[in-house]
VMD Tcl script that builds the backbone (N, CA, C; Angstrom):
set m [mol new atoms 360]
animate dup $m
set s [atomselect $m all]
$s set {name element resname resid chain x y z} {
  {N N UNK 1 A 80.423 87.222 172.369}
  {CA C UNK 1 A 81.706 86.538 173.329}
  {C C UNK 1 A 80.612 85.637 174.086}
  {N N UNK 2 A 81.060 84.388 174.541}
  {CA C UNK 2 A 80.660 83.492 175.455}
  {C C UNK 2 A 81.845 83.166 176.227}
  {N N UNK 3 A 81.286 83.112 177.752}
  {CA C UNK 3 A 82.156 82.682 178.839}
  {C C UNK 3 A 81.698 81.429 179.226}
  {N N UNK 4 A 82.857 80.335 179.036}
  {CA C UNK 4 A 82.436 78.811 179.474}
  {C C UNK 4 A 83.643 78.565 180.391}
  {N N UNK 5 A 83.508 78.104 181.582}
  {CA C UNK 5 A 84.404 77.373 182.664}
  {C C UNK 5 A 85.499 78.657 182.701}
  {N N UNK 6 A 85.297 79.809 182.742}
  {CA C UNK 6 A 86.189 81.095 183.042}
  {C C UNK 6 A 87.114 81.460 181.815}
  {N N UNK 7 A 86.811 80.855 180.519}
  {CA C UNK 7 A 87.398 81.250 179.260}
  {C C UNK 7 A 86.285 81.667 178.440}
  {N N UNK 8 A 86.717 82.877 177.755}
  {CA C UNK 8 A 85.889 83.529 176.927}
  {C C UNK 8 A 86.409 82.912 175.484}
  {N N UNK 9 A 85.122 82.577 174.693}
  {CA C UNK 9 A 85.041 82.415 173.418}
  {C C UNK 9 A 84.181 83.030 172.597}
  {N N UNK 10 A 84.432 83.131 171.082}
  {CA C UNK 10 A 83.865 83.844 170.230}
  {C C UNK 10 A 82.326 83.056 170.288}
  {N N UNK 11 A 81.069 83.634 170.286}
  {CA C UNK 11 A 80.058 83.131 169.734}
  {C C UNK 11 A 80.153 82.611 168.609}
  {N N UNK 12 A 79.235 81.394 168.142}
  {CA C UNK 12 A 79.249 81.109 166.701}
  {C C UNK 12 A 78.285 81.989 166.042}
  {N N UNK 13 A 79.061 82.286 164.768}
  {CA C UNK 13 A 78.096 83.348 163.659}
  {C C UNK 13 A 76.826 82.807 163.670}
  {N N UNK 14 A 75.934 83.684 163.551}
  {CA C UNK 14 A 74.479 83.446 163.303}
  {C C UNK 14 A 73.609 84.395 162.373}
  {N N UNK 15 A 72.858 83.701 161.439}
  {CA C UNK 15 A 72.216 84.608 160.429}
  {C C UNK 15 A 70.574 83.812 160.714}
  {N N UNK 16 A 69.542 84.457 160.908}
  {CA C UNK 16 A 68.271 83.861 161.234}
  {C C UNK 16 A 67.407 84.244 159.642}
  {N N UNK 17 A 66.988 83.019 159.151}
  {CA C UNK 17 A 66.097 83.180 158.094}
  {C C UNK 17 A 64.517 82.649 158.937}
  {N N UNK 18 A 63.745 83.701 158.412}
  {CA C UNK 18 A 62.412 83.447 158.817}
  {C C UNK 18 A 61.411 82.376 158.043}
  {N N UNK 19 A 60.490 81.510 158.814}
  {CA C UNK 19 A 60.094 80.759 157.924}
  {C C UNK 19 A 59.346 81.400 156.528}
  {N N UNK 20 A 59.005 82.499 156.566}
  {CA C UNK 20 A 58.386 83.062 155.556}
  {C C UNK 20 A 59.442 83.297 154.178}
  {N N UNK 21 A 60.669 83.336 154.561}
  {CA C UNK 21 A 61.616 83.986 153.744}
  {C C UNK 21 A 62.260 82.441 153.206}
  {N N UNK 22 A 62.174 81.476 153.992}
  {CA C UNK 22 A 62.610 80.033 153.887}
  {C C UNK 22 A 61.611 79.575 152.689}
  {N N UNK 23 A 60.343 79.827 152.877}
  {CA C UNK 23 A 59.022 79.317 152.104}
  {C C UNK 23 A 59.523 80.016 150.443}
  {N N UNK 24 A 59.848 81.244 150.569}
  {CA C UNK 24 A 59.924 81.942 149.426}
  {C C UNK 24 A 61.241 81.721 148.710}
  {N N UNK 25 A 62.525 81.335 149.345}
  {CA C UNK 25 A 63.543 80.844 148.855}
  {C C UNK 25 A 63.461 79.567 148.008}
  {N N UNK 26 A 62.642 78.518 148.731}
  {CA C UNK 26 A 62.494 77.364 148.123}
  {C C UNK 26 A 61.628 77.345 147.069}
  {N N UNK 27 A 60.443 78.419 146.984}
  {CA C UNK 27 A 59.668 78.441 145.842}
  {C C UNK 27 A 60.616 79.221 144.467}
  {N N UNK 28 A 61.306 79.773 144.937}
  {CA C UNK 28 A 62.257 80.361 143.904}
  {C C UNK 28 A 63.172 79.463 143.381}
  {N N UNK 29 A 63.653 78.686 144.284}
  {CA C UNK 29 A 64.572 77.454 143.622}
  {C C UNK 29 A 63.791 76.473 143.048}
  {N N UNK 30 A 62.690 76.135 143.148}
  {CA C UNK 30 A 61.860 75.359 142.450}
  {C C UNK 30 A 61.485 76.017 140.936}
  {N N UNK 31 A 61.107 77.091 141.163}
  {CA C UNK 31 A 60.486 77.807 140.027}
  {C C UNK 31 A 61.708 77.784 138.722}
  {N N UNK 32 A 63.161 78.152 139.067}
  {CA C UNK 32 A 64.164 78.211 138.663}
  {C C UNK 32 A 64.663 76.718 138.214}
  {N N UNK 33 A 64.066 75.480 138.653}
  {CA C UNK 33 A 64.182 74.197 138.524}
  {C C UNK 33 A 65.804 73.939 139.096}
  {N N UNK 34 A 66.281 74.726 140.019}
  {CA C UNK 34 A 67.677 74.325 140.426}
  {C C UNK 34 A 67.488 73.212 141.813}
  {N N UNK 35 A 68.273 72.390 141.866}
  {CA C UNK 35 A 68.242 71.224 142.900}
  {C C UNK 35 A 69.725 71.483 143.439}
  {N N UNK 36 A 69.744 71.353 144.955}
  {CA C UNK 36 A 71.010 71.261 145.539}
  {C C UNK 36 A 71.461 72.546 145.605}
  {N N UNK 37 A 72.785 72.935 146.054}
  {CA C UNK 37 A 72.970 74.221 146.289}
  {C C UNK 37 A 72.374 75.062 147.357}
  {N N UNK 38 A 72.419 76.151 147.125}
  {CA C UNK 38 A 71.900 77.075 148.273}
  {C C UNK 38 A 71.836 78.606 147.942}
  {N N UNK 39 A 71.663 79.471 148.810}
  {CA C UNK 39 A 71.374 80.803 148.668}
  {C C UNK 39 A 72.780 81.484 148.911}
  {N N UNK 40 A 73.483 82.092 148.164}
  {CA C UNK 40 A 74.568 83.042 148.733}
  {C C UNK 40 A 74.268 84.382 149.203}
  {N N UNK 41 A 74.666 84.687 150.316}
  {CA C UNK 41 A 74.231 85.960 151.008}
  {C C UNK 41 A 75.651 86.609 151.041}
  {N N UNK 42 A 76.021 87.957 150.437}
  {CA C UNK 42 A 77.162 88.565 150.654}
  {C C UNK 42 A 76.949 89.920 150.701}
  {N N UNK 43 A 78.077 90.800 150.826}
  {CA C UNK 43 A 78.214 92.058 151.045}
  {C C UNK 43 A 79.167 92.373 150.094}
  {N N UNK 44 A 78.610 93.622 149.362}
  {CA C UNK 44 A 79.467 94.046 148.087}
  {C C UNK 44 A 79.635 95.603 148.384}
  {N N UNK 45 A 80.689 96.079 148.157}
  {CA C UNK 45 A 80.814 97.630 147.999}
  {C C UNK 45 A 79.975 98.290 146.668}
  {N N UNK 46 A 79.104 99.270 147.345}
  {CA C UNK 46 A 78.455 99.729 146.388}
  {C C UNK 46 A 77.130 100.234 146.888}
  {N N UNK 47 A 76.178 100.878 145.892}
  {CA C UNK 47 A 74.842 101.103 146.555}
  {C C UNK 47 A 74.979 102.477 146.927}
  {N N UNK 48 A 73.680 103.045 147.013}
  {CA C UNK 48 A 73.559 104.199 147.667}
  {C C UNK 48 A 73.903 104.572 149.088}
  {N N UNK 49 A 74.078 103.545 149.919}
  {CA C UNK 49 A 74.722 103.787 151.305}
  {C C UNK 49 A 75.953 103.383 151.576}
  {N N UNK 50 A 76.830 102.652 150.576}
  {CA C UNK 50 A 78.096 102.274 150.581}
  {C C UNK 50 A 78.340 100.763 150.433}
  {N N UNK 51 A 77.482 100.284 151.094}
  {CA C UNK 51 A 77.540 98.486 150.953}
  {C C UNK 51 A 76.060 97.786 150.341}
  {N N UNK 52 A 76.172 96.949 149.511}
  {CA C UNK 52 A 74.932 96.477 149.269}
  {C C UNK 52 A 75.026 94.972 149.451}
  {N N UNK 53 A 73.732 94.501 149.512}
  {CA C UNK 53 A 73.503 92.903 149.741}
  {C C UNK 53 A 73.833 92.190 148.516}
  {N N UNK 54 A 74.440 91.166 148.441}
  {CA C UNK 54 A 74.401 90.167 147.225}
  {C C UNK 54 A 73.538 89.047 148.022}
  {N N UNK 55 A 72.729 88.521 146.768}
  {CA C UNK 55 A 71.727 87.801 147.220}
  {C C UNK 55 A 71.683 86.618 145.723}
  {N N UNK 56 A 72.116 85.583 145.549}
  {CA C UNK 56 A 71.919 84.589 144.668}
  {C C UNK 56 A 72.213 83.417 144.760}
  {N N UNK 57 A 71.517 82.406 143.759}
  {CA C UNK 57 A 71.791 80.882 143.868}
  {C C UNK 57 A 73.190 80.723 143.671}
  {N N UNK 58 A 73.729 79.717 144.533}
  {CA C UNK 58 A 75.112 79.332 144.132}
  {C C UNK 58 A 75.064 77.807 144.337}
  {N N UNK 59 A 75.551 77.104 143.273}
  {CA C UNK 59 A 75.570 75.707 143.133}
  {C C UNK 59 A 76.231 74.677 144.283}
  {N N UNK 60 A 77.397 75.327 145.008}
  {CA C UNK 60 A 78.007 74.668 146.053}
  {C C UNK 60 A 78.622 75.747 146.966}
  {N N UNK 61 A 78.702 75.485 148.290}
  {CA C UNK 61 A 79.566 76.412 148.997}
  {C C UNK 61 A 80.860 76.499 148.862}
  {N N UNK 62 A 81.724 77.478 149.290}
  {CA C UNK 62 A 83.140 77.671 148.885}
  {C C UNK 62 A 84.147 77.152 150.292}
  {N N UNK 63 A 85.140 76.755 149.895}
  {CA C UNK 63 A 85.777 76.235 151.152}
  {C C UNK 63 A 85.782 76.865 152.455}
  {N N UNK 64 A 85.710 78.135 152.633}
  {CA C UNK 64 A 85.571 78.770 153.793}
  {C C UNK 64 A 84.533 79.284 154.128}
  {N N UNK 65 A 83.263 78.876 153.648}
  {CA C UNK 65 A 81.941 79.504 153.857}
  {C C UNK 65 A 81.469 79.123 155.101}
  {N N UNK 66 A 80.598 79.963 155.650}
  {CA C UNK 66 A 79.879 79.731 156.821}
  {C C UNK 66 A 78.289 79.063 156.234}
  {N N UNK 67 A 77.987 77.950 156.501}
  {CA C UNK 67 A 76.626 77.197 156.003}
  {C C UNK 67 A 75.934 77.312 156.980}
  {N N UNK 68 A 74.508 77.682 156.830}
  {CA C UNK 68 A 73.539 77.504 157.760}
  {C C UNK 68 A 72.350 76.947 156.876}
  {N N UNK 69 A 71.713 75.773 157.691}
  {CA C UNK 69 A 70.839 75.007 157.174}
  {C C UNK 69 A 69.304 75.047 157.903}
  {N N UNK 70 A 68.724 75.257 157.057}
  {CA C UNK 70 A 67.010 75.527 157.618}
  {C C UNK 70 A 66.205 74.529 156.871}
  {N N UNK 71 A 66.146 73.304 157.316}
  {CA C UNK 71 A 65.512 71.995 156.601}
  {C C UNK 71 A 66.216 71.957 155.244}
  {N N UNK 72 A 65.725 72.114 154.293}
  {CA C UNK 72 A 66.179 71.752 152.700}
  {C C UNK 72 A 66.798 72.836 152.220}
  {N N UNK 73 A 66.649 74.039 152.794}
  {CA C UNK 73 A 67.256 75.351 152.401}
  {C C UNK 73 A 68.539 75.634 153.151}
  {N N UNK 74 A 69.826 75.716 152.273}
  {CA C UNK 74 A 70.956 76.129 152.602}
  {C C UNK 74 A 71.273 77.678 152.399}
  {N N UNK 75 A 72.122 78.413 153.391}
  {CA C UNK 75 A 72.531 79.589 153.068}
  {C C UNK 75 A 74.215 79.644 153.407}
  {N N UNK 76 A 74.720 80.165 152.030}
  {CA C UNK 76 A 76.062 80.389 152.143}
  {C C UNK 76 A 76.826 81.643 152.562}
  {N N UNK 77 A 77.575 81.963 153.230}
  {CA C UNK 77 A 78.279 83.364 153.476}
  {C C UNK 77 A 79.506 83.232 153.761}
  {N N UNK 78 A 80.245 83.936 152.754}
  {CA C UNK 78 A 82.000 84.065 152.745}
  {C C UNK 78 A 82.414 84.589 154.230}
  {N N UNK 79 A 83.236 84.389 155.095}
  {CA C UNK 79 A 84.003 85.084 156.019}
  {C C UNK 79 A 84.046 86.323 155.989}
  {N N UNK 80 A 84.400 86.974 154.866}
  {CA C UNK 80 A 84.222 88.278 154.832}
  {C C UNK 80 A 82.758 89.218 155.024}
  {N N UNK 81 A 82.212 88.684 154.359}
  {CA C UNK 81 A 80.662 89.075 154.432}
  {C C UNK 81 A 80.086 88.878 155.807}
  {N N UNK 82 A 80.298 87.775 156.602}
  {CA C UNK 82 A 80.205 87.523 157.726}
  {C C UNK 82 A 80.098 88.702 158.875}
  {N N UNK 83 A 81.413 89.328 158.751}
  {CA C UNK 83 A 81.613 90.414 159.300}
  {C C UNK 83 A 80.544 91.164 159.463}
  {N N UNK 84 A 79.758 91.413 158.353}
  {CA C UNK 84 A 78.491 92.425 158.346}
  {C C UNK 84 A 77.257 91.787 158.342}
  {N N UNK 85 A 77.350 90.674 158.266}
  {CA C UNK 85 A 75.947 89.721 158.395}
  {C C UNK 85 A 75.608 89.182 159.618}
  {N N UNK 86 A 76.791 88.981 160.398}
  {CA C UNK 86 A 76.395 88.398 161.859}
  {C C UNK 86 A 75.345 88.778 162.592}
  {N N UNK 87 A 74.594 87.907 162.920}
  {CA C UNK 87 A 73.269 88.495 163.762}
  {C C UNK 87 A 72.058 88.944 162.784}
  {N N UNK 88 A 72.073 88.822 161.624}
  {CA C UNK 88 A 71.221 89.515 160.802}
  {C C UNK 88 A 70.036 88.460 160.469}
  {N N UNK 89 A 68.737 89.306 160.558}
  {CA C UNK 89 A 67.462 88.234 160.066}
  {C C UNK 89 A 67.062 88.606 158.786}
  {N N UNK 90 A 66.743 87.614 158.044}
  {CA C UNK 90 A 66.159 87.507 156.457}
  {C C UNK 90 A 65.148 87.283 156.620}
  {N N UNK 91 A 64.039 88.040 156.132}
  {CA C UNK 91 A 62.870 87.878 156.418}
  {C C UNK 91 A 62.154 88.237 154.916}
  {N N UNK 92 A 60.826 87.863 154.787}
  {CA C UNK 92 A 60.023 88.278 153.355}
  {C C UNK 92 A 58.769 89.140 153.786}
  {N N UNK 93 A 58.738 89.909 153.167}
  {CA C UNK 93 A 57.604 90.932 153.564}
  {C C UNK 93 A 56.512 91.135 152.649}
  {N N UNK 94 A 55.233 91.307 152.648}
  {CA C UNK 94 A 54.449 91.739 151.575}
  {C C UNK 94 A 53.384 92.595 152.099}
  {N N UNK 95 A 53.274 93.633 151.482}
  {CA C UNK 95 A 52.295 94.774 151.989}
  {C C UNK 95 A 51.632 95.168 150.562}
  {N N UNK 96 A 50.792 95.980 150.619}
  {CA C UNK 96 A 49.956 96.799 149.277}
  {C C UNK 96 A 50.661 97.334 148.399}
  {N N UNK 97 A 51.911 97.918 149.143}
  {CA C UNK 97 A 52.792 98.989 148.119}
  {C C UNK 97 A 53.988 97.774 147.464}
  {N N UNK 98 A 54.610 96.860 148.364}
  {CA C UNK 98 A 55.469 96.044 147.803}
  {C C UNK 98 A 55.828 94.917 148.541}
  {N N UNK 99 A 56.520 93.940 147.853}
  {CA C UNK 99 A 56.805 92.967 148.600}
  {C C UNK 99 A 58.134 92.329 148.275}
  {N N UNK 100 A 58.871 91.652 149.213}
  {CA C UNK 100 A 60.132 91.213 148.898}
  {C C UNK 100 A 60.818 90.793 150.098}
  {N N UNK 101 A 62.288 90.597 149.862}
  {CA C UNK 101 A 62.945 90.125 151.069}
  {C C UNK 101 A 63.574 91.439 151.586}
  {N N UNK 102 A 63.578 91.227 153.233}
  {CA C UNK 102 A 63.896 92.404 153.818}
  {C C UNK 102 A 65.138 91.861 154.889}
  {N N UNK 103 A 65.916 92.890 155.047}
  {CA C UNK 103 A 67.059 92.499 155.802}
  {C C UNK 103 A 66.996 93.498 157.033}
  {N N UNK 104 A 67.173 92.450 158.260}
  {CA C UNK 104 A 67.302 93.119 159.715}
  {C C UNK 104 A 68.516 92.952 160.182}
  {N N UNK 105 A 69.560 94.332 159.806}
  {CA C UNK 105 A 70.913 93.945 159.845}
  {C C UNK 105 A 71.409 94.892 161.323}
  {N N UNK 106 A 72.106 94.308 162.404}
  {CA C UNK 106 A 72.144 95.089 163.564}
  {C C UNK 106 A 73.527 96.012 163.287}
  {N N UNK 107 A 74.214 95.338 162.300}
  {CA C UNK 107 A 75.729 96.136 161.787}
  {C C UNK 107 A 75.151 97.408 160.925}
  {N N UNK 108 A 73.916 97.713 160.666}
  {CA C UNK 108 A 73.711 98.471 159.454}
  {C C UNK 108 A 73.185 99.867 160.310}
  {N N UNK 109 A 74.109 100.877 160.216}
  {CA C UNK 109 A 74.050 102.156 160.837}
  {C C UNK 109 A 73.139 103.176 159.960}
  {N N UNK 110 A 73.199 102.917 158.781}
  {CA C UNK 110 A 72.286 103.664 157.786}
  {C C UNK 110 A 71.726 102.879 156.748}
  {N N UNK 111 A 70.522 102.855 156.440}
  {CA C UNK 111 A 70.337 102.202 155.170}
  {C C UNK 111 A 69.487 102.966 153.892}
  {N N UNK 112 A 69.510 102.596 152.696}
  {CA C UNK 112 A 68.719 103.330 151.640}
  {C C UNK 112 A 67.297 103.216 151.755}
  {N N UNK 113 A 66.382 103.964 151.200}
  {CA C UNK 113 A 65.067 103.576 151.188}
  {C C UNK 113 A 64.545 102.349 150.497}
  {N N UNK 114 A 65.045 101.745 149.588}
  {CA C UNK 114 A 64.796 100.566 149.062}
  {C C UNK 114 A 65.139 99.425 149.997}
  {N N UNK 115 A 66.346 99.721 151.018}
  {CA C UNK 115 A 66.762 98.666 151.668}
  {C C UNK 115 A 67.665 97.756 151.338}
  {N N UNK 116 A 68.416 97.957 149.866}
  {CA C UNK 116 A 69.075 96.795 149.518}
  {C C UNK 116 A 70.660 97.291 149.866}
  {N N UNK 117 A 70.721 98.232 150.359}
  {CA C UNK 117 A 72.126 98.871 150.588}
  {C C UNK 117 A 72.262 99.737 151.872}
  {N N UNK 118 A 73.654 99.599 152.562}
  {CA C UNK 118 A 73.352 99.998 153.932}
  {C C UNK 118 A 74.889 100.430 154.428}
  {N N UNK 119 A 75.149 101.129 155.129}
  {CA C UNK 119 A 76.405 101.297 155.632}
  {C C UNK 119 A 76.933 100.921 157.309}
  {N N UNK 120 A 77.935 100.465 157.276}
  {CA C UNK 120 A 78.168 99.986 158.832}
  {C C UNK 120 A 79.276 100.930 159.398}
}
mol reanalyze $m
mol bondsrecalc $m
mol representation Tube
mol addrep $m
């Protein structure tokens, strides 16, 4: 919540995508030969913790999507998923054991070992 001139208003929804994640998204799009569109982030029921992350290419945003732009990379989030993803940071991590996208979600109260599902 933000207070301006004595009035309380909702803060604009935010999703942060790190430069490393942007680089990997861009490289993935180039490898697949897709131009335009963006990355669809969402939340679906299922997974070992109750909710799972949706992560796929989408040719265009839907009418009610929140659209986040990071240079030439766009991220689309539907309003329902935004309830669970607001304030989240999407990163890309590499280690000797594994590499991949990592979700730092302030709404996740519990997550599975692989990091692809959570409960809120």
